[in-house]
N, C-alpha and C positions, 0 to 999 in steps of 0.2 A: 667183624677187623680186625686184625691185629692195631694194640697201641703203634710202630711202628710202619703198618702202611697209612692209619689214619695220618703218622706224621707226613709220609710222605706227600698230602695232600695240604698239611698247612702250616708247614712248615718246609725250607732246604731239605736234600742229602745231605750233606752235612751234618748237619744241626741238627737230622735225626740218626744219621749215623752213632753219636753217642761218642766222639773217637774224638782227645780230647790230643792237641801239645805242650807240652809246655816247655820252657826254658830251662837246661839242667847247667847250661854251658858256663863261662868264668872269663873279665874282661881279655875282649878282642879277640872271642868266637863269636862265628855267627849266630846269629837267630833262627831254629831249626825252621815255624812257623814259617817264614821268611824262602830259605833253603824248599820248605816242603808242603805239596801241597795234598789232600785226602781222594781217594778214590773206593769202590766197592771191586774187589776181586771175583772170578768165575773160580776157586778154586777152595774146596771141605777144608784144607788143608788152614791157612788166615786169608781171614772176612777183610782187612785190610787191606790195601793200597796203599801204600805212602811214596807219590808222585814227586821226584826231585827235577827241582824248576831251573838246574844246571848242569844236566848230567846231558840232556841231547837225545833222552832216547822218549819216551812218551810225547813230550813238549815240543816243539819247536822249537831252539831257542839259541838267539846269537853267538856263533859258533866261535867268537873270540871268549867269551861268559867261560863255555864248557870249561875251553883249555887252561883257561887263567884257570879253574876252581881245579882241576885237574894238577898247573904246576905249581901254587901254592899250597896243595894237601902234600902233593912233594920236598915244597921246600919243608916244612913243620916234621916229617917226616926224614927230613936230611937234619934236624933241630937236635931229630931225638936219639938218633945215630951217635949225633956227637956230642951229646949229652948234656944239653941246654936245653930250656923252658920254651918249646916250640912258639913260634915269631905273634904275633898281635897279628889277628888280620886288615886287611882295608875296608874295615865292614863296610860305611859309608859307603862308597864306591861300588862293593859287591851287593848291597843292598841294591842300590841303586839301579843298578845292570840286570835284577833279575826284575824288576816294575819298569822293563824296557829301556831302560837310556844307553842307547847307544854310541854315545860320546863316551859318558860311562864304562862300558864294555871295553872299546878301545884303549880307553886307558891302563881299567886294570886291566888286560891284557899285555900289555905295551909293557907297564911295573911288572910282571907276572915273568916276564921271560927273564927281564932285568936284574932279576932276584934269584934267578934257577940254581939251584945246589952246583958247585965242586961235582968235584964222579967220586962214586963212593963203590966201592966194594961190596954188592953185595946185589941177589938174585930179587926181580918185580915178578910179584905171579897175581896175573888181574884173572876175577872171577869172568867167565860166561853168565848169559852175554848181556847183562847192565852197564858190567866193567870194565869190557878189549879197553878199550879208550881212556878209560880214567887211568886204567895201568899203563896204557900207551907213558900219560899226559905223567903218572911219578917217577915211570923208569926214566923219560925223558929231561927231568928235573936233577934227578940222582947221578944222569950218566950209567945206564946200569945195566947190565943183560937183561930180556923182555919175556914173561914165555906168558901167553895165557890159555884157559882151559877153553876144554870146547867139548861139544858135543855133537859131531862130526869125526868118523872115523875117516880116515886117508890112508890109500893102500900108498904100501911099503914103506908107511915110517909105524916102527911100532909104537905098541905103549907102555908110555915110565909109568905110568900110574893112573887113580883114579881117583872119587867123592863125590858122594853123594849130600847134595842141598834138600832137607828135610823137609822144606815148608813150598818147593817153587814145584809150579808146576812141568817142568822136563826137568828129573833132579839127577841123573849122572854126567860126572861131568870127566872126560880124559885128557888124561898129559899127554900129550904127543914132540918132546923137544927132540930136535936134530941133531943134538948133542948133550949126550948123555951126561956129559959134566956140568951140567942146567942144574938138573936134581940133585948132583952127588956128592958136588962142592959143599963143605962144610963150613962157607959163605955167613953169613946173614942172611933169611931170606922177607922180603917185604910179601904179605899178600894186602890184596887191593878190592874191596867189594864198593858200591852205592852208599848200603845202609848196611850199619850191623844194631840186627834187632833182638836177636839171643845170644848169637854167635856161636849159638850150634856146629853151622857150614865151615868157620873156621875154627875150628876146635877139629870135627873130623878128617879135613882137610891134614892140621898140622901132624895129630898123630896119625894119619896115615904117612905120609912125608917122613919122621920124625921114625916110623918103624922102620923106615929104608933106607935113610940115608940121616942119621945123626948129629945134630948144630948147636951149637949152643945159645941162638937168638933169634925171636922171630919179633915183625913189627904187620901190625895188622892196622892198616891207612881205613880210615872209612869217611864219606864225605859228612856222615851225619852219625854217632852213636848212641843208639837207641836202646842199648841193651837195659833192664830194667834193676834198679839197684838190690846191690845183693847180686850180682852176676861173680859166680867161681871160672870164667873166663881163665884170666891170672893165675887164678890161683893151679885147675885143671891142666894148664900149660907148665907150669911149675913141675906140677910132681912126673910128669914127663925128664924131667932135668934139664929144663931151659926156660929161659928169658924171652917174658914174651911184653909189648908195647904198646897201646893204642893209640893211636894216633886221624884224629879229625880235624872239618870243620868247625861242627855245628856240635852238641849235645844236646839232645834231648830226653822232655818222659814223656811216656804215649798213658795216658789216663783212658782204657778201657771200661766198656757198662761190664756188669753179666754175662748180659745179656742181649750180647754183640752177636752168636750168631743164627740170633729166632731174627734178632731188628735186618740182621743182611739181609737172610732169606725171606726174608716180607718185602724191605726194600727192593731188590734184585725183582721180585712179581710183579709189585707195582714197576717199578719205572720198565720192565720188559712188555709189560696188561698198557702201556702209551706211548711205546716208541712208535711209529712212523717207521714202518719198514723199510722204504722208500724203493725206486726202482730197481729191476732185475740190473743189470752189469750185462753188457751185449761187449761184444770184442770191436774195439774200437781203430784207424787203422795202424797197419804196422810202423811199428816207433822205433827211431835214427839211433843206430849206435855209434857210439865213440871207444872205439881203444886208447886207451893210457900208453900202451905201447908206442903206440901213434904219433905222442905229443911228446915223448922225450920222457917215459920214466927213467929213469936213473937204474940200472941195471946195476950189482946183481942183486939188489934190493929188496925186501917179500913185502908182501900186500898186505900186511899184519905179524902179529905175536904169538899165531897159530901154533908154529915149528918154534919159532926166538925171533928175536929182535934185536938186535948189540949196537951198542955207542956208532961204531960206524956206518949203519943203518941209516939210526938217529941223525947225524952230521950229512948223510950226504943225501939223505930224503930232504933235511931244512934246507942244503945251500938250491937244489933245485925245483922245487916245491914253486916258486913264487913266476917260473919260464912256463910249470907247468899248467900251472892254475889262471893264467894269462890263454896262456893255446887253451885250454880246456873252453875260458870264454866263449873265445877267434871262432870254436870251432860248434860253438854250441850257438851260437847267439845273441849270447847272453848281453843286457847294458842295462847299465849301473844307476837305470831308473824303472826298472821290472823288482819284480815281488818272484824270489828265484825258493825252494827248498834243498835242500839237498839230501835226499833221504841213504841211510844206510839200511842195510838191509843184513839182522839180526844180529850172527857178529861182530861182522865188516861194520864199523865202528871208525875207526882210528884214520884212514884213508878219508872218505867222506870228512871229516873232523878239519882233518890237512889243507881237505879243497876249498871244501866254505869259509874257514880261515881267512887262508890268502884271498879266496875272495871278498871276501869280506873288509879285509886288511885294504886292497886296492880299490873301495867303491860303492860294489855290490851291497844289495838292498839282500843280504842272502841268512837262513835262519837255516840249524840242520837239526834231523831228530832220525830213529831210524826204525824201526818196524823192529816187529818181536812176537814171540811163541807164546806171552804170558795173554790168558781170556782175563778182559774187566768187565763191566758194567760203562759203558753210555749215556751220560747222560746231561743236556742243555739246561744246566739248572747254577744258584750264583754258588759263586764261590766252587762247586766240584772242580776236578782236576782234568777232568777226559771228556768234552765235550764236545767232539760227536770221534770215530771212528770205521775202519772198511777192517772184511774180512775175507781172509782170498786163500786158497793149496800154497800148501808150501812147494818150495820149486825147483827143493836141487836136490830130489828125488831122498829123503834123509832116512838114514839106517834103521832108523825108528819105525819107520812106514810115513803114508801122508797125515797128514794131517790143517788143520785152519793158520794162520799167521794174521798178527795184524797189525793195524796202523791208528794210532792217533795223535785226534788232532788236528788232520787233515783236510777236512774241511765236508760242505755236503756235496751230494749230489748235485749236478747241475747247479753247479755254482762258482762258475771259474775265481778261482781264488788266487790263485797262482799264475803269477806269465809265465813261470816256466818252473818246473819240477824234475833233478837231477837224479836219478835213480843210478845208484852203487853197488855190483850186485862183481861177485869173482866170477870166473869161465862154468863152476859149476852149478851155480844158478842162474843163468841165463840158457834159461831152458822156454817153451812153448808156453810148459806151466805157467812161467813171470809175464806173457806179451798173454796168455787168458784172460793171467788172475789179478795181479796185484796191477798193469799198467791198464786196464784195460778199468777197472776202479779209480785209480787216478784220473783217468785220462777225462771227468767230467765233473775234478774237479782244477785246471788248469789251459789255461791256454796253448802252452804247448810240453813238450816230455820229450825226452831222451833218457839214455842208459847212457853209462860210462862204466865201462869192463875195466878190470883190474887186471896185471899180469897174472 
């Protein structure tokens, strides 16, 4: 038996991994040990998975905290663009909200909305899949045009560019703006990701865009900047002839054991050996659909930033969201006392987040998370970030072929931990495979289940 395998029996998984996060930020920064949890990837490119507690991807989270984190990041970007030192964060409120204080989340969100920056003539680019809603919030704070990368080609929309995410499970990103000027205009470009580890993805993107349309300035914004000491990212961009500023809510240094790969292999094997696969999932009853277009969706607002989302779209959606969320609550039979999960699907994060946030503001007990392409290890273990998970087939006929998808921390089969789950999809993802896969798996975890379909 290897030392790592023995550790899984004598110590927690996180302890046995040997990965340690250190706070490398300054006064006014958040603590990365609060913002991040740890898990194991099922990915040979990188063993550790840093699980954000404020992103709403792997961990069901108060949507007001998720949106507040994005708006606060956008406000810090505005400070840098305007030549100011990034403003101190409301650290106590932020940390309290992460700990589950819903009053702190509500106050943090209200303050973040009130302190949103004035309009800036910049373009904001979010990275799929994890940062699509985060980038949306940053663009909203800046009053700026927004686009997120995508892994879904769309008929009739020309590809304006692309790049590779080297460590990711799904590496290829496409850029599909309907307005070619989004990428060609020489204004500053703000790139948004959830976590900055090596900077290779950011540099790949900047280098590709700079070859096609050079500009003088880039800003890279992330919830947590965990680049190793001596990172040359800023210097490498300078060598292209441009300036790069890096902005984050927290800065971390990561201590990795020399034998992390071997530890991870042993831990995965030990966890898989002791994990109960559970009962097979059978298709449940037909799940009702609610169309947002029937509830007053504000046309011509797009349902996300895959092809571009401008300040007028932000304003139009913000004006109509309270009424739209109220109509959704009525149509689905939500009641304030029930525990509700609003579950986005892969890149479709921004609209589910805003609906969940409006429901929370209206008094509903709501959390928000999203399905993902990223395979990770699930372990019901103290301090481990992913305590449950489901695996299901892709349901949007992806161009790169069929494959498994995942949803984490949504509960155990046969335990109805939710009173209602709202699964938000766009029309290409509302397929029979959705019913047979994700919805069938969720049916055993909730008393009620509804599919919400965007335009």
